[in-house]
Kinemage of the C-alpha trace (Angstrom):
@kinemage 1
@onewidth
@group {chain A} dominant
@subgroup {mainchain}
@vectorlist {calphas} color= white
{ca met a 1} P 120.832 98.797 73.075
{ca lys a 2} L 120.449 95.657 74.065
{ca pro a 3} L 117.132 94.592 73.217
{ca lys a 4} L 114.340 94.984 76.351
{ca ser a 5} L 110.949 93.340 77.102
{ca leu a 6} L 107.667 95.281 78.067
{ca tyr a 7} L 105.381 93.244 79.460
{ca ile a 8} L 101.507 93.977 78.056
{ca lys a 9} L 98.476 93.211 80.230
{ca asn a 10} L 95.059 91.740 78.594
{ca met a 11} L 97.033 90.462 76.025
{ca val a 12} L 95.146 86.909 74.905
{ca cys a 13} L 94.771 86.220 70.968
{ca asp a 14} L 96.297 86.991 68.071
{ca arg a 15} L 94.529 90.363 67.269
{ca cys a 16} L 95.785 91.684 70.291
{ca ile a 17} L 99.467 91.071 68.849
{ca ser a 18} L 98.625 92.813 65.709
{ca ala a 19} L 96.832 96.022 67.956
{ca val a 20} L 99.757 96.009 69.887
{ca lys a 21} L 102.495 95.980 66.838
{ca thr a 22} L 100.170 98.574 65.563
{ca val a 23} L 100.456 100.473 68.583
{ca leu a 24} L 104.582 100.438 68.527
{ca asn a 25} L 104.741 101.078 64.879
{ca asp a 26} L 102.331 104.295 65.133
{ca leu a 27} L 104.771 105.062 67.858
{ca asp a 28} L 107.827 104.251 66.105
{ca ile a 29} L 109.093 101.879 67.829
{ca pro a 30} L 111.161 98.920 66.707
{ca phe a 31} L 110.411 95.867 67.827
{ca asn a 32} L 112.091 92.464 67.560
{ca phe a 33} L 108.753 90.783 68.480
{ca val a 34} L 105.468 90.763 70.149
{ca lys a 35} L 103.546 87.571 71.474
{ca leu a 36} L 101.015 87.486 74.372
{ca gly a 37} L 102.000 89.467 76.903
{ca glu a 38} L 104.999 90.696 75.722
{ca ala a 39} L 106.944 92.427 73.257
{ca gln a 40} L 110.928 92.959 72.223
{ca ile a 41} L 111.425 96.752 71.646
{ca thr a 42} L 115.183 97.610 69.847
{ca arg a 43} L 115.298 101.260 71.390
{ca glu a 44} L 114.351 102.973 74.466
{ca val a 45} L 110.878 104.028 74.944
{ca pro a 46} L 110.912 108.292 74.023
{ca asp a 47} L 108.029 108.240 76.858
{ca tyr a 48} L 106.517 105.672 78.139
{ca glu a 49} L 103.667 107.736 80.039
{ca val a 50} L 102.379 107.850 75.828
{ca leu a 51} L 102.919 104.098 75.346
{ca ser a 52} L 101.255 103.360 78.522
{ca asp a 53} L 98.449 105.899 77.452
{ca thr a 54} L 97.851 104.425 73.811
{ca leu a 55} L 97.868 101.006 75.009
{ca lys a 56} L 94.923 101.637 77.670
{ca lys a 57} L 92.597 103.058 74.584
{ca val a 58} L 93.011 99.646 72.714
{ca gly a 59} L 92.721 97.795 76.180
{ca phe a 60} L 95.997 96.894 77.486
{ca val a 61} L 98.008 97.774 80.282
{ca leu a 62} L 101.756 98.352 80.629
{ca ile a 63} L 103.317 96.162 83.577
{ca lys a 64} L 105.680 97.473 85.582
{ca ser a 65} L 105.484 94.998 89.126
{ca lys a 66} L 107.968 91.142 88.947
{ca asn a 67} L 105.046 89.445 90.242
{ca ile a 68} L 102.083 90.896 87.639
{ca val a 69} L 104.351 90.210 85.198
{ca ile a 70} L 104.641 86.838 86.554
{ca thr a 71} L 101.170 86.388 86.538
{ca glu a 72} L 100.640 87.426 82.488
{ca lys a 73} L 103.064 85.349 81.496
{ca ile a 74} L 101.119 82.752 83.314
{ca lys a 75} L 97.796 83.707 81.826
{ca ala a 76} L 99.503 84.140 78.333
{ca glu a 77} L 101.090 80.278 78.574
{ca ile a 78} L 97.441 79.104 79.718
{ca val a 79} L 95.795 80.646 76.950
{ca asn a 80} L 98.854 78.954 74.564
{ca tyr a 81} L 98.333 75.634 76.180
{ca ile a 82} L 94.340 75.656 75.903
{ca his a 83} L 93.827 77.445 72.265
{ca tyr a 84} L 96.660 77.327 70.435
{ca asn a 85} L 98.911 74.190 70.929
{ca glu a 86} L 98.890 71.115 69.182
{ca asp a 87} L 96.435 68.090 71.125
{ca lys a 88} L 99.817 66.537 72.261
{ca ala a 89} L 100.514 69.184 74.706
{ca leu a 90} L 97.344 68.815 77.013
{ca lys a 91} L 99.015 65.347 77.504
{ca ile a 92} L 101.831 66.789 79.566
{ca lys a 93} L 101.475 67.438 83.549
{ca phe a 94} L 100.550 71.021 83.636
{ca ser a 95} L 102.407 72.314 86.210
{ca asp a 96} L 105.766 70.516 84.721
{ca phe a 97} L 104.597 72.347 81.323
{ca leu a 98} L 104.350 75.996 83.290
{ca ser a 99} L 107.309 75.311 85.357
{ca lys a 100} L 109.623 74.322 82.631
{ca arg a 101} L 107.944 77.378 80.259
{ca leu a 102} L 108.701 80.165 82.707
{ca gly a 103} L 111.474 78.665 84.630
{ca tyr a 104} L 109.932 78.557 88.331
{ca asn a 105} L 109.327 76.369 90.928
{ca tyr a 106} L 104.886 75.672 90.125
{ca ser a 107} L 104.240 76.201 94.169
{ca his a 108} L 105.891 79.781 93.508
{ca leu a 109} L 104.486 80.330 90.245
{ca ser a 110} L 100.972 79.433 92.278
{ca tyr a 111} L 101.512 81.449 95.193
{ca val a 112} L 102.431 84.688 93.144
{ca phe a 113} L 99.629 83.933 90.912
{ca ser a 114} L 97.118 83.499 93.528
{ca glu a 115} L 98.253 86.633 95.402
{ca thr a 116} L 98.249 88.490 91.787
{ca glu a 117} L 94.713 87.525 91.039
{ca gly a 118} L 92.634 86.411 93.890
{ca glu a 119} L 92.112 82.499 92.532
{ca thr a 120} L 94.363 79.811 91.679
{ca ile a 121} L 96.125 78.670 88.437
{ca glu a 122} L 93.481 75.636 88.602
{ca his a 123} L 90.588 77.669 88.672
{ca tyr a 124} L 91.962 80.158 85.823
{ca leu a 125} L 93.272 77.051 83.900
{ca ile a 126} L 89.726 75.191 83.950
{ca ser a 127} L 87.873 78.681 83.128
{ca gln a 128} L 89.735 78.409 79.847
{ca lys a 129} L 89.389 75.020 79.657
{ca thr a 130} L 85.707 75.483 79.551
{ca glu a 131} L 85.888 78.953 77.304
{ca lys a 132} L 87.256 76.088 74.754
{ca val a 133} L 84.714 73.464 75.086
{ca lys a 134} L 82.093 76.337 74.259
{ca glu a 135} L 84.500 77.342 70.847
{ca leu a 136} L 84.724 73.248 70.282
{ca ile a 137} L 80.990 72.629 70.989
{ca ser a 138} L 80.228 75.832 68.744
{ca tyr a 139} L 81.834 74.072 65.695
{ca asn a 140} L 79.554 71.226 65.842
{ca glu a 141} L 81.970 68.791 64.351
{ca leu a 142} L 82.941 66.947 67.753
{ca asn a 143} L 81.289 64.982 70.073
{ca phe a 144} L 81.476 65.579 73.939
{ca thr a 145} L 83.834 62.218 74.125
{ca asp a 146} L 86.438 63.684 71.684
{ca ile a 147} L 86.106 66.895 73.225
{ca ala a 148} L 86.745 65.564 76.709
{ca ala a 149} L 89.621 63.453 75.415
{ca lys a 150} L 91.084 66.303 73.506
{ca leu a 151} L 90.845 68.542 76.614
{ca asn a 152} L 92.625 65.578 78.834
{ca tyr a 153} L 89.752 65.164 80.511
{ca ser a 154} L 89.575 61.656 82.798
{ca ser a 155} L 85.733 61.335 81.140
{ca val a 156} L 83.010 63.154 79.656
{ca ser a 157} L 81.325 63.065 83.481
{ca his a 158} L 84.048 64.921 84.875
{ca leu a 159} L 84.109 67.797 81.862
{ca ser a 160} L 80.415 68.210 82.205
{ca arg a 161} L 80.505 68.541 86.206
{ca gln a 162} L 83.570 71.167 85.792
{ca phe a 163} L 81.262 73.081 82.840
{ca lys a 164} L 78.318 72.683 85.057
{ca lys a 165} L 79.905 74.267 87.757
{ca his a 166} L 81.463 77.346 85.716
{ca his a 167} L 78.513 77.972 83.223
{ca gly a 168} L 75.534 76.989 85.496
{ca met a 169} L 74.548 74.469 82.345
{ca thr a 170} L 74.744 70.973 81.042
{ca leu a 171} L 77.039 70.174 78.049
{ca ser a 172} L 73.762 69.286 76.452
{ca glu a 173} L 71.779 72.060 77.564
{ca tyr a 174} L 74.590 74.571 75.955
{ca lys a 175} L 74.763 72.952 72.995
{ca lys a 176} L 71.243 72.780 72.229
{ca gln a 177} L 70.711 76.658 73.169
{ca his a 178} L 73.881 77.919 71.203
{ca leu a 179} L 72.946 75.907 67.703
{ca lys a 180} L 69.149 77.027 68.195
{ca asn a 181} L 70.509 80.731 68.292
{ca arg a 182} L 72.953 80.308 65.219
{ca lys a 183} L 71.977 81.607 62.015
{ca ala a 184} L 72.316 80.058 58.466
{ca leu a 185} L 74.845 81.090 56.337
{ca asp a 186} L 72.060 82.363 53.865
{ca lys a 187} L 69.716 83.972 56.837
{ca leu a 188} L 72.759 86.476 57.203
{ca ser a 189} L 72.444 89.772 56.305
Protein backbone atom coordinates (compact mmCIF):
# COMPACT_ATOMS: atom_id res chain seq x y z
CA MET A 1 0.00 0.00 0.00
CA LYS A 2 1.12 3.52 -0.77
CA PRO A 3 1.40 5.60 2.45
CA LYS A 4 -1.85 7.35 3.33
CA SER A 5 -2.44 10.40 5.50
CA LEU A 6 -4.97 10.45 8.29
CA TYR A 7 -6.06 13.89 9.42
CA ILE A 8 -6.71 14.34 13.11
CA LYS A 9 -8.42 17.27 14.81
CA ASN A 10 -7.38 18.78 18.19
CA MET A 11 -3.65 18.04 17.98
CA VAL A 12 -1.87 21.12 19.32
CA CYS A 13 1.35 20.01 21.02
CA ASP A 14 4.11 17.43 21.24
CA ARG A 15 2.14 15.46 23.85
CA CYS A 16 -0.69 15.15 21.33
CA ILE A 17 1.75 13.68 18.82
CA SER A 18 2.92 11.21 21.43
CA ALA A 19 -0.66 10.25 22.33
CA VAL A 20 -1.56 9.58 18.68
CA LYS A 21 1.60 7.50 18.22
CA THR A 22 0.57 5.44 21.24
CA VAL A 23 -2.92 4.88 19.80
CA LEU A 24 -1.49 3.78 16.45
CA ASN A 25 1.01 1.46 18.13
CA ASP A 26 -1.66 -0.02 20.41
CA LEU A 27 -3.85 -0.74 17.37
CA ASP A 28 -0.88 -2.17 15.42
CA ILE A 29 -1.17 0.45 12.69
CA PRO A 30 2.31 1.12 11.27
CA PHE A 31 3.13 4.72 10.42
CA ASN A 32 5.91 6.76 8.83
CA PHE A 33 5.34 9.88 10.90
CA VAL A 34 2.92 11.73 13.13
CA LYS A 35 2.87 15.52 13.21
CA LEU A 36 0.35 18.13 14.32
CA GLY A 37 -2.93 17.24 12.65
CA GLU A 38 -1.63 14.37 10.55
CA ALA A 39 -0.39 10.78 10.72
CA GLN A 40 0.97 8.98 7.68
CA ILE A 41 0.16 5.28 7.87
CA THR A 42 1.75 2.53 5.78
CA ARG A 43 -1.13 0.05 5.56
CA GLU A 44 -4.91 0.16 5.49
CA VAL A 45 -6.68 0.67 8.80
CA PRO A 46 -8.51 -2.57 9.57
CA ASP A 47 -11.38 -0.80 11.34
CA TYR A 48 -11.82 2.98 11.08
CA GLU A 49 -14.58 2.86 13.68
CA VAL A 50 -12.21 1.41 16.30
CA LEU A 51 -9.49 3.92 15.40
CA SER A 52 -11.96 6.81 15.51
CA ASP A 53 -13.39 5.71 18.88
CA THR A 54 -9.92 5.19 20.37
CA LEU A 55 -8.79 8.63 19.23
CA LYS A 56 -11.97 10.19 20.65
CA LYS A 57 -11.20 8.67 24.07
CA VAL A 58 -7.97 10.68 24.20
CA GLY A 59 -9.55 13.89 22.85
CA PHE A 60 -8.94 13.68 19.09
CA VAL A 61 -11.24 13.43 16.10
CA LEU A 62 -10.52 11.65 12.82
CA ILE A 63 -11.40 14.04 9.97
CA LYS A 64 -12.88 13.16 6.60
CA SER A 65 -14.17 16.44 5.09
CA LYS A 66 -11.69 18.23 2.81
CA ASN A 67 -12.54 21.66 4.24
CA ILE A 68 -12.12 20.42 7.80
CA VAL A 69 -8.78 18.88 6.80
CA ILE A 70 -7.66 22.24 5.36
CA THR A 71 -8.87 24.06 8.48
CA GLU A 72 -6.96 21.69 10.77
CA LYS A 73 -3.84 22.14 8.65
CA ILE A 74 -4.24 25.91 8.99
CA LYS A 75 -4.55 25.59 12.78
CA ALA A 76 -1.49 23.32 12.95
CA GLU A 77 0.53 25.79 10.86
CA ILE A 78 -0.57 28.68 13.09
CA VAL A 79 0.44 26.77 16.22
CA ASN A 80 3.81 25.92 14.65
CA TYR A 81 4.28 29.49 13.41
CA ILE A 82 3.59 31.04 16.81
CA HIS A 83 4.81 28.46 19.31
CA TYR A 84 7.53 26.35 17.69
CA ASN A 85 9.29 28.29 14.92
CA GLU A 86 12.47 30.29 15.10
CA ASP A 87 11.98 33.97 15.89
CA LYS A 88 12.82 34.74 12.25
CA ALA A 89 9.68 32.99 11.02
CA LEU A 90 7.45 35.64 12.59
CA LYS A 91 9.08 38.29 10.39
CA ILE A 92 7.52 36.66 7.28
CA LYS A 93 4.11 37.99 6.27
CA PHE A 94 1.74 35.37 7.66
CA SER A 95 -0.53 35.13 4.62
CA ASP A 96 2.51 34.42 2.42
CA PHE A 97 3.84 31.88 4.93
CA LEU A 98 0.51 30.03 5.09
CA SER A 99 -0.08 30.03 1.32
CA LYS A 100 3.39 28.68 0.70
CA ARG A 101 3.10 25.99 3.38
CA LEU A 102 -0.32 24.72 2.28
CA GLY A 103 -0.16 25.38 -1.45
CA TYR A 104 -3.42 27.34 -1.67
CA ASN A 105 -4.24 30.97 -2.34
CA TYR A 106 -4.66 32.82 0.98
CA SER A 107 -8.16 34.06 0.10
CA HIS A 108 -9.27 30.43 -0.44
CA LEU A 109 -7.73 29.39 2.89
CA SER A 110 -9.39 32.33 4.62
CA TYR A 111 -12.80 31.47 3.15
CA VAL A 112 -12.56 27.78 4.08
CA PHE A 113 -11.38 28.57 7.62
CA SER A 114 -14.16 31.13 8.24
CA GLU A 115 -16.83 28.79 6.87
CA THR A 116 -15.59 25.86 8.99
CA GLU A 117 -14.72 27.67 12.23
CA GLY A 118 -17.04 30.66 12.30
CA GLU A 119 -14.06 32.98 12.92
CA THR A 120 -11.29 34.41 10.79
CA ILE A 121 -7.76 33.11 10.46
CA GLU A 122 -6.58 36.46 11.80
CA HIS A 123 -8.68 36.09 14.96
CA TYR A 124 -7.34 32.59 15.56
CA LEU A 125 -3.78 33.80 14.91
CA ILE A 126 -4.18 36.65 17.39
CA SER A 127 -5.60 34.31 20.03
CA GLN A 128 -2.58 32.03 19.61
CA LYS A 129 -0.23 35.00 19.82
CA THR A 130 -1.84 36.24 23.04
CA GLU A 131 -1.59 32.73 24.50
CA LYS A 132 2.13 32.80 23.63
CA VAL A 133 2.36 36.18 25.37
CA LYS A 134 0.90 34.61 28.52
CA GLU A 135 3.48 31.83 28.31
CA LEU A 136 6.34 34.30 27.88
CA ILE A 137 5.09 36.43 30.78
CA SER A 138 4.99 33.35 33.00
CA TYR A 139 8.70 32.70 32.31
CA ASN A 140 9.39 36.20 33.67
CA GLU A 141 12.52 36.49 31.50
CA LEU A 142 11.46 39.10 28.90
CA ASN A 143 10.00 42.55 29.33
CA PHE A 144 6.93 43.62 27.35
CA THR A 145 9.05 45.37 24.69
CA ASP A 146 11.02 42.17 24.09
CA ILE A 147 7.83 40.08 23.97
CA ALA A 148 6.26 42.49 21.45
CA ALA A 149 9.39 42.31 19.28
CA LYS A 150 9.60 38.51 19.55
CA LEU A 151 6.01 38.15 18.30
CA ASN A 152 6.46 40.82 15.61
CA TYR A 153 4.10 43.42 17.07
CA SER A 154 4.69 46.96 15.82
CA SER A 155 4.68 48.26 19.41
CA VAL A 156 3.96 47.31 23.01
CA SER A 157 0.76 49.37 22.85
CA HIS A 158 -0.46 47.32 19.85
CA LEU A 159 0.27 44.10 21.75
CA SER A 160 -1.35 45.51 24.88
CA ARG A 161 -4.58 46.45 23.05
CA GLN A 162 -4.90 42.99 21.51
CA PHE A 163 -4.11 41.28 24.80
CA LYS A 164 -6.70 43.31 26.71
CA LYS A 165 -9.32 42.69 24.02
CA HIS A 166 -8.77 38.91 24.22
CA HIS A 167 -8.16 38.47 27.94
CA GLY A 168 -9.97 41.39 29.57
CA MET A 169 -6.91 42.69 31.40
CA THR A 170 -3.74 44.58 30.67
CA LEU A 171 -0.35 42.92 30.32
CA SER A 172 0.70 44.36 33.68
CA GLU A 173 -2.46 43.13 35.40
CA TYR A 174 -1.96 39.65 33.98
CA LYS A 175 1.71 39.57 34.99
CA LYS A 176 0.94 40.79 38.51
CA GLN A 177 -1.87 38.25 38.94
CA HIS A 178 0.09 35.39 37.43
CA LEU A 179 3.29 35.98 39.36
CA LYS A 180 1.35 36.49 42.61
CA ASN A 181 -0.25 33.05 42.24
CA ARG A 182 3.03 31.34 41.41
CA LYS A 183 4.56 29.22 44.15
CA ALA A 184 8.24 29.11 44.86
CA LEU A 185 9.90 25.75 44.17
CA ASP A 186 10.57 25.15 47.85
CA LYS A 187 6.86 25.71 48.62
CA LEU A 188 5.66 22.96 46.25
CA SER A 189 4.63 19.75 47.96
